[in-house]
C-alpha positions in Angstrom: -39.5 -36.0 -28.4 -37.7 -33.2 -28.8 -34.1 -33.5 -30.9 -32.0 -30.4 -30.0 -31.3 -27.6 -28.1 -35.1 -26.2 -27.8 -34.2 -22.5 -27.8 -31.6 -20.6 -30.0 -28.3 -19.4 -28.9 -27.9 -15.8 -27.1 -25.0 -13.9 -27.0 -24.0 -13.5 -23.5 -25.5 -10.5 -21.6 -22.4 -7.6 -21.4 -21.5 -7.4 -18.0 -23.9 -5.1 -15.9 -22.1 -1.8 -15.4 -20.6 -1.1 -11.7 -23.0 1.1 -9.8 -21.2 4.2 -7.8 -22.2 7.1 -5.3 -20.8 10.5 -5.9 -20.1 12.1 -2.4 -18.7 15.5 -3.0 -20.0 19.0 -1.3 -19.2 20.8 -5.0 -22.2 20.7 -7.1 -20.3 20.9 -10.2 -17.7 18.5 -9.7 -20.9 15.8 -8.3 -22.5 17.1 -11.8 -19.5 16.2 -14.1 -18.5 12.9 -12.4 -22.4 12.2 -12.6 -22.2 13.2 -16.4 -19.2 11.5 -17.1 -19.9 8.0 -15.4 -23.3 7.9 -16.2 -22.6 8.2 -19.9 -21.1 4.8 -20.2 -21.8 1.5 -20.2 -19.4 0.1 -17.5 -20.5 2.7 -14.6 -23.2 4.3 -13.5 -24.3 7.0 -10.9 -26.9 5.3 -8.8 -26.3 8.4 -5.9 -24.8 11.3 -5.2 -24.5 13.2 -1.6 -23.0 16.5 -0.7 -21.5 15.1 2.7 -20.6 12.1 4.8 -24.0 11.7 6.2 -25.6 11.5 3.3 -23.2 9.4 1.6 -24.0 6.8 4.2 -27.6 7.1 4.1 -27.2 6.9 0.2 -25.4 3.5 0.7 -27.3 2.2 2.7 -30.6 2.9 0.8 -28.7 2.0 -2.7 -25.9 -0.5 -1.8 -23.6 0.9 -4.3 -20.2 -1.2 -6.0 -17.8 1.0 -5.3 -18.0 4.8 -2.8 -16.1 8.3 -4.8 -15.6 10.5 -1.6 -14.7 13.7 -1.6 -12.1 14.6 1.3 -13.5 18.2 3.2 -16.9 18.4 3.2 -19.0 20.8 5.7 -21.0 18.8 8.4 -19.4 15.5 8.0 -16.1 14.9 5.9 -15.1 12.4 4.2 -12.1 10.8 6.7 -15.0 11.2 9.4 -17.7 9.0 7.3 -15.0 6.9 5.6 -14.7 4.0 8.7 -18.4 3.6 8.4 -18.9 3.8 4.3 -16.1 0.8 4.0 -18.3 -1.5 5.9 -20.7 -1.0 3.2 -18.7 -1.0 0.2 -15.1 -0.2 -1.0 -14.5 3.5 -1.1 -12.4 5.3 -3.4 -10.9 8.8 -2.3 -11.3 11.3 -5.0 -10.0 14.9 -4.2 -8.0 17.8 -4.3 -6.5 17.4 -1.0 -3.1 15.5 -1.3 -1.5 16.7 2.1 0.4 13.6 3.7 -1.4 13.7 6.9 -5.2 13.3 5.0 -3.5 10.6 2.3 -2.2 8.3 5.0 -4.9 8.8 7.6 -7.6 7.7 4.6 -5.6 4.7 4.0 -5.3 3.9 7.2 -9.0 3.8 7.7 -9.5 1.7 5.0 -9.8 3.2 1.6 -9.1 1.3 -1.2 -7.3 4.0 -3.4 -6.7 7.8 -3.4 -6.8 9.5 -6.9 -6.3 13.5 -6.6 -8.2 15.5 -9.6 -6.4 16.6 -12.5 -3.7 13.6 -12.4 -5.8 11.1 -14.0 -8.2 10.7 -17.3 -11.3 9.5 -17.5 -10.4 5.5 -18.6 -7.9 5.8 -15.6 -10.6 6.7 -13.1 -12.8 3.8 -14.3 -10.3 1.3 -14.1 -9.3 2.4 -10.9 -12.6 2.0 -9.6 -12.6 -1.6 -11.2 -9.3 -2.3 -9.3 -10.7 -1.2 -6.1 -14.3 -3.1 -6.3 -11.6 -5.7 -6.9 -9.4 -4.7 -3.8 -6.6 -3.6 -5.9 -5.2 -0.3 -4.3 -4.8 2.6 -6.8 -2.8 5.7 -5.7 -2.1 8.9 -7.9 1.2 10.4 -8.1 0.4 13.3 -5.7 -1.0 11.2 -3.6 2.3 8.5 -3.1 4.4 11.4 -3.6 3.0 12.5 0.4 3.2 9.2 2.1 6.9 8.4 0.1 8.0 12.4 1.7 6.8 11.0 5.5 8.0 7.2 4.6 11.9 9.4 3.8 11.1 12.0 6.8 10.6 8.7 9.6 13.4 6.7 7.8 16.1 7.7 9.9 14.7 6.5 13.3 14.8 2.8 11.5 18.5 2.1 11.5 18.0 -0.5 9.0 16.0 1.2 6.5 17.4 2.8 3.6 15.9 6.0 3.0 13.4 5.9 -0.4 15.0 8.4 -3.6 12.2 8.0 -6.1 12.3 11.9 -7.5 15.0 14.3 -9.5 18.7 14.7 -9.0 18.5 17.6 -6.2 16.4 14.9 -4.0 18.6 12.5 -5.2 21.9 14.1 -4.0 19.9 16.0 -0.5 18.8 12.6 0.5 21.9 10.7 -0.4 23.5 12.3 2.8 20.5 10.7 4.4 20.7 6.9 3.6 21.7 4.7 6.5 25.3 3.0 6.0 22.7 -0.3 6.3 20.9 0.9 3.4 24.1 1.5 1.6 25.9 -1.6 2.6 23.0 -3.7 1.6 22.8 -2.3 -1.8 26.7 -2.8 -2.4 26.4 -6.4 -0.9 23.2 -7.6 -3.1 24.9 -5.3 -6.0 21.5 -3.3 -6.5 21.8 -0.7 -9.1 20.2 2.6 -7.6 16.6 2.3 -9.6 16.8 -1.2 -8.0 17.8 0.1 -4.7 14.7 2.7 -4.9 12.3 -0.3 -5.7 13.6 -2.8 -3.2 13.3 0.2 -0.5 9.3 0.5 -1.6 8.8 -3.3 -1.5 10.0 -3.1 2.0 7.8 -0.3 2.8 4.9 -2.3 1.9 3.9 -0.6 -1.6 2.0 -3.1 -4.1 3.8 -3.3 -8.0 1.0 -0.4 -9.0 1.8 2.1 -6.2 5.3 1.4 -6.7 4.7 2.6 -10.7 2.5 5.6 -10.0 5.3 6.7 -7.2 8.4 6.3 -9.7 6.7 7.1 -12.9 7.3 4.1 -14.6 4.9 1.3 -16.2 3.9 -1.7 -14.3 5.4 -3.9 -16.5 9.2 -2.1 -15.7 8.5 -2.7 -11.7 7.7 -6.3 -12.7 11.1 -6.4 -14.6 13.2 -4.6 -11.8 11.6 -6.8 -9.6 12.6 -10.0 -11.1 16.7 -8.9 -11.5 16.2 -8.2 -7.7 15.1 -11.1 -6.3 17.7 -13.2 -8.7 20.2 -10.8 -7.2 18.9 -11.7 -3.0 17.9 -14.9 -4.4 14.5 -14.7 -3.1 11.6 -16.0 -4.4 8.7 -13.8 -2.2 8.6 -9.8 -1.3 8.7 -10.9 2.4 11.8 -12.9 2.1 13.4 -10.5 -0.2 12.4 -7.5 2.4 13.9 -9.3 5.2 17.0 -10.1 3.6 17.3 -6.2 2.6 16.5 -4.9 5.8 19.3 -6.9 7.6 16.3 -9.2 9.5 16.3 -12.2 7.9 
């Protein structure tokens, strides 16, 4: 009869690297991303593709954890391929394009994130890929700004919605003339500061803390601190409750 544990304790293995598919028609970008992401312990590129059709075939064959997808590619482009690819794996748009319409369409069609080249470090890219796999969206400032520009443009159509204002003083001055009376009265009624009102607008538009942090160029911790103060002033415990009060529909 054996006593004790028959096998020596073995250290738990390191988590297996995230398996990625890189789809970009530029061979230099593809090679660069592949070298970067395959040279790490926590990520590896299992396949590359030069257009949307190749990306779909490679995703079917390799079943990656996350697909990194360019927007503009000859043949089947990223936006056309997106609805088919999101059925196979979470998709992160990784592109030079941050036109408002493109960003909005990509997110509407199911992209889990939208990163614009030049706006992130390798570490941020890897963290974003991991988060997108877990269902937490990532949007870099260029893409967030494009979305907010559209939100502002459409805001006057919604009488109850104050226009978000997030950038420099000149923008704030121009936008302050567009703010609806409803938005102004909400702000004074709840005694919110300019920054709190701005963040409450973004909450009401459905943005996550991460997206708000990127849009306002502040940390997520700062966003959470602002939200705690906002919820206290609005006497709310949830985002939806706060948004309803803010928009005057509670």
